[in-house]
C-alpha positions as CSV (number, residue, x, y, z in Angstrom):
1,M,83.0,78.3,121.5
2,A,80.5,76.5,123.6
3,S,78.6,78.7,126.0
4,D,75.0,79.6,127.0
5,H,75.9,83.1,125.7
6,Q,77.3,82.2,122.3
7,C,76.8,84.7,119.6
8,P,76.1,84.0,116.0
9,G,78.9,82.0,114.3
10,A,80.3,82.4,110.8
11,A,80.0,80.3,107.7
12,A,83.1,79.2,105.9
13,I,84.7,81.7,103.6
14,D,84.1,80.5,100.1
15,D,87.5,80.9,98.5
16,G,89.3,78.7,100.9
17,S,91.7,81.4,102.1
18,A,90.4,81.1,105.7
19,S,87.9,78.9,107.5
20,A,85.8,81.0,109.8
21,D,83.0,78.6,110.4
22,N,83.3,78.6,114.2
23,W,84.2,82.2,114.7
24,S,81.9,84.7,116.4
25,Y,82.4,88.4,115.6
26,L,81.7,91.8,117.1
27,I,82.1,94.9,115.0
28,V,82.5,98.3,116.6
29,D,82.2,101.7,114.9
30,D,80.5,105.0,116.0
31,N,79.6,105.8,112.4
32,P,76.4,104.0,111.4
33,A,77.3,104.0,107.7
34,A,80.7,102.5,108.4
35,L,79.1,99.8,110.6
36,A,76.6,99.0,107.9
37,T,79.4,98.7,105.3
38,L,81.5,96.4,107.4
39,R,78.4,94.2,108.1
40,T,77.7,94.0,104.4
41,L,81.3,93.1,103.5
42,M,81.3,90.4,106.2
43,M,78.1,88.9,104.7
44,M,79.5,89.2,101.2
45,I,82.4,86.9,102.2
46,G,80.0,84.4,103.7
47,L,80.0,85.3,107.4
48,E,76.9,85.4,109.5
49,P,75.8,88.9,110.6
50,P,78.0,89.9,113.5
51,L,77.1,91.4,116.8
52,E,77.3,95.2,116.5
53,A,78.2,98.1,118.8
54,S,78.1,101.8,118.1
55,G,81.0,102.6,120.5
56,G,83.4,101.3,123.1
57,Q,81.0,101.4,126.0
58,E,78.3,99.3,124.2
59,A,81.1,97.0,123.0
60,M,82.3,96.4,126.6
61,D,78.9,95.2,127.5
62,L,78.9,92.7,124.6
63,V,82.4,91.5,125.4
64,R,81.2,90.8,129.0
65,S,78.2,88.9,127.8
66,F,79.3,86.8,124.8
67,D,82.0,84.4,123.9
68,L,83.8,86.1,121.0
69,D,86.5,85.0,118.7
70,C,87.2,88.2,116.9
71,I,86.5,91.9,117.4
72,I,86.8,94.4,114.5
73,T,86.9,97.9,115.9
74,D,87.3,101.4,114.5
75,L,90.0,103.5,116.2
76,R,88.6,107.0,116.0
77,M,85.4,106.9,118.1
78,E,83.9,109.0,120.8
79,P,83.8,109.0,123.7
80,M,85.9,105.9,124.1
81,N,88.5,105.5,121.2
82,G,89.4,102.1,119.8
83,I,92.9,102.0,121.4
84,D,91.3,102.5,124.9
85,F,88.7,99.8,124.1
86,I,91.5,97.4,123.0
87,R,93.4,98.1,126.2
88,W,90.3,97.4,128.2
89,V,89.7,94.0,126.4
90,R,93.3,92.9,127.0
91,G,93.5,94.2,130.5
92,S,90.1,93.2,131.8
93,N,89.2,90.1,133.6
94,E,85.6,90.7,132.5
95,A,86.2,89.5,128.9
96,R,84.7,86.0,128.5
97,T,87.9,84.8,126.7
98,A,91.4,86.1,126.7
99,S,92.1,84.7,123.2
100,I,89.9,87.1,121.3
101,K,91.5,88.3,118.1
102,I,91.3,92.0,117.6
103,L,91.5,93.8,114.2
104,A,91.7,97.6,114.4
105,I,90.4,99.5,111.4
106,S,90.9,103.2,110.5
107,A,90.8,105.5,107.5
108,Y,94.1,107.0,108.8
109,R,97.5,105.3,108.3
110,D,99.4,107.1,111.0
111,A,102.5,105.1,111.9
112,A,102.3,106.2,115.6
113,E,98.7,105.2,115.8
114,I,99.4,101.8,114.3
115,A,102.2,101.2,116.8
116,G,99.8,102.2,119.5
117,V,97.3,99.6,118.3
118,E,100.0,96.9,118.4
119,D,101.1,98.1,121.9
120,A,97.5,98.0,123.1
121,G,97.2,94.4,122.2
122,A,95.5,94.2,118.8
123,N,96.4,91.4,116.5
124,G,96.2,93.4,113.3
125,F,95.5,96.7,111.6
126,L,93.5,97.2,108.3
127,S,93.2,100.5,106.7
128,K,89.9,101.8,105.2
129,P,88.3,101.9,102.8
130,L,87.7,98.2,103.4
131,T,87.1,95.8,100.5
132,V,85.9,92.2,100.3
133,R,89.5,91.2,99.4
134,S,91.2,93.1,102.2
135,L,88.7,91.9,104.8
136,R,89.0,88.3,103.7
137,R,92.8,88.6,103.8
138,A,92.8,90.2,107.2
139,I,90.6,87.4,108.7
140,A,92.7,84.7,107.1
141,L,95.9,86.3,108.6
142,L,94.3,86.6,112.0
143,Q,93.5,82.9,112.0
144,A,97.1,82.0,111.2
145,P,98.8,80.3,114.2
146,T,101.8,82.6,114.3
147,G,100.2,85.2,116.6
148,D,102.2,88.0,115.0
149,F,100.8,91.5,114.6
150,V,99.6,92.0,111.0
151,D,99.4,95.4,109.3
152,I,97.3,94.9,106.2
153,S,97.0,97.7,103.6
154,A,93.7,97.8,101.7
155,T,95.6,98.3,98.5
156,P,96.1,95.5,96.0
157,G,99.4,93.6,95.9
158,P,101.7,92.2,98.6
159,S,100.1,94.2,101.3
160,A,100.6,92.5,104.7
161,K,103.5,93.6,106.9
162,I,103.9,91.1,109.7
163,T,105.9,92.0,112.8
164,G,107.0,89.6,115.5
165,S,105.1,90.7,118.6
166,G,103.9,87.1,119.1
167,R,100.2,87.8,119.8
């Protein structure tokens, strides 16, 4: 995205499953170790280091300041949780683009929470622990033109459940 506030882009994913060369990313997690793990996984699949936020408030400032293509956010954060942050992004006129893809991540696979993520406006859900394979698959599915909500399990095998919300 062209802007005087463009954040670092991403290099192409090397297995051909998705082309993320023009995407800019923001990752959000209040756990420093989880943030570092996600950054490392992204770099392992060939993406440039993303912008990082240690919580929803800091992430809001970055969303206001940068053109972003994708936000990957943890759900269980304090003081602002991931669902409230997703709602803010989708409902705010302060986000620099309305077409930001949002991937929610969590160590908990609570069906009600996943439904809440979809209702809040996320494009997908990926359960922790994250792997190179699951993250690569999630990004590829987010780039698909369908716009449907995608629930991706981190377990091997046929793991994506796609629902027809049309995001």
